[in-house]
Residue, then its C-alpha position, 0 to 999 in steps of 0.5 A: m499500499s502507497g503512503v499516499t493511499r494509506e494516508r487516505l484511507s486513514a483520513g477516512i476512517r478519522s472522518w468516519l470515526a467523528i461522525v459515529a462519535t457526534v451521532a452518539l454524543a447527540s443521542p441520549a446516554g450516548r446511545a446511537a441515534s434512531p433515524t426515526e428517534g421521537q417518531p412512530a416507529a413506522l406509519g402502520e404501526a402507529s395508533v391515532t394517538d401517536f400521531q397526535v402526541r407527535v404533533e402536539g407536544v415538543q418536537h424530537p429531535g428539535r429543531q430550535g424555533l417553535d419546535v420547543l413548544t407543544v401546540e398549545e403554547v403555540m397558540d398562546r405565543f401568537g394569540v390564538p384562543g381556540m383551534s380545530v384541526a383535522v388531518i387526512r390519512d388514506f382519503e379519510v379523516h384520520w382524527a380531528r380535535g379542538y384546542g384552547i378557547a372559543d370565546v374569550v368573553t364567555g370561556a366556552r371552550v373549543d370542541e369538534e363540532t365548534l363553528f369557524q368561519a372558513a373566510s376564503i376557502s368559501k371560494p373553492v367550496t363554492a367552485m365545486a357548486a359551479l362545477v356541478a352547474v355545468e355538470d347539469g348542464r346550466f352553463s360551461l366553464d368557458d361561456d361568456i359570464n355576460a351570457i350566463l347573468t340576467s340580474w346584472q352585466l359586466p362592464g367590459n370597459g374595452f377589455t373583452a373585445t378578443r376574450p370574454v370573462t368566464p367562470r373558469l377565468l373568474f375562479s382562477h383570478t385571472a378575468g382581469l378584474g382589479d378589485g383586489h377584494g377582501f371584503p371586511g364584512y359587516e357589524p350583525g346589526a348594520p345594513r348589508p348589501t345585495p351582491v348586485q350592490i357590492l359589484r356595483g359599489d353602491a351603498p351600503s356596500n363598504v367596498g369599491p365596483v368590481t370593474m375590469v382593468r386588463t384583458p382576461l388571462t393577461a395576469m393573476q390578480y386576486s379577486g374576491g369580487g370574481t367569486t361574487i360574480m359567480q354567486l350571482a350566476l348561480t342565484d339566477v341560473y337556479g333562481e334559489p338563495f344562494p346558501e341552499i344552492m350550497r347545501r343542495s349541491v355541495l354541503e350535503p352530498a360531501g357530508m359537510s352536516r356542520s357546515t352553512f353559507l347562511q349569514p347571519l348565522p342561525p341562532r340554533l349555530e350560534e352558541n357552539a361558534a367561536r367568537g373572532h379575537r384579535g392577535d393578542g388574543q383579545p375580542m376583536g369588538d363587541a360584535r362575536w363576528h361579522v357578517y358577510s354579504a359575498q357569501a360566496a367569497a367569505g360566507l362559510w361557516t364549518t368545522a376542521r372535520d368538514l372542510a377536510r371532508f371536502a378535500i377528501e371529496v375533491q380527491r375521491s372524484a379526481r381518482g374516479d370514485p363512484e358517487r362522487v360530487l364531481t366526475a373525474a373531468s370536473a375535479a380535474a378542473m380544480l387542480s389544473p391550473v389554468g396557465v397563468g398564475p397558480f390557480a385552478v378553478g378554486f384552489q392554488v395548485e403547487r408542487m412541495g418537495e415531490g408531491w403536488y398539493f392543492s390549497h387555499s387560505g383564509g382570513n377573515w375579521g378575527f379568524v384565520c385557517y388553512l386547507i391543504a391535500h395531496q392530489v393523488k396520495g390521499y393526505g391533507l390537513a385542515v387548520m382553523t383559529n379564531s384569531s387574526g394571528g393565526g397564520p404562523v400556527t396553522q404554519e406550524v401545525l402544517e410543518r408538524v403534520q408533514r413530519a409525523y405522517g412522512w409527507d412526500a412535501l419533505d422528500k428530495p428527488v430520487l437519485r439517478 
């Protein structure tokens, strides 16, 4: 053996021994660390409780930051009194649970049945109803919206000469609207506008009009006004109140038994509904929540379990399961970006790690929530909070669920 070869081999052995020593020192009592220490031994062997403990507790191994806190301590850190979580595994709700306080004034606690405002997650739910209408033959995703509407017409402002505004573009925020809404809602006792008043910007609407500012499919600009146009389109074609259309076409068929688009919330449901809170955990105001005339864009009351059921309905429809709300072709429209921006019909679609996911976030007056699910692997997560500070908490819960369940969002490409 040459001197150079012997020296390289010796250096390699020293490097290997250094790695072994480092691992041993990082392990309790000098024991070599298991690759899955602090994790369920195997996904198939872990119980529901194992997964809950892994998500809710201090994280092992810790990566600094919020890993040193329990989930409820994370909630305290960001001023979130209450939260509801539902985890999807194998195209089913694996578990759902409530945490903390629903209303800091009354002290009522969150349970699995507590209602939260879904805010903008109302939009993809409305998109599913529109696709049901497409399957009913009421209109197509690529029809001119002004050929569908009967109670109001969208002014083209010179931007629709070569391409019309369509339901597909309205739901993907590529129609050329410039409103950027965002609906603040109204005090429960205040006058509320009709959808047409919202679109025109007429009193008592508290937002400006919904208008065209560019040619359709030029760029993506998030537009709550676009979904409000679709709310009006659905009521025009069916001749029914919007909450009834949603109950019949989506909520009941998808098993969302604790969900409603009724605004204001019926008294029978108020008792177990969360209050909206500021980012410091205090009440937003004297009102428990705001009321929304833009029901399609912001008006859904629901639970984390029901949001998970909605995501599962999309997953099962997309893979062609029988007796679903949508056909596989219709579900594909919810999962296929239109070509400009990341949105499909209702959902944002993105690659995370080695997986493709559909998702939507939401933020109303005192509420923040998040829904995400894998396109083909049958897992996902719904998180609902009753605080404007809920964003970091939903992100932390997502990261913990990803690690505990081994989502491919954490995977790297396979080596060639």
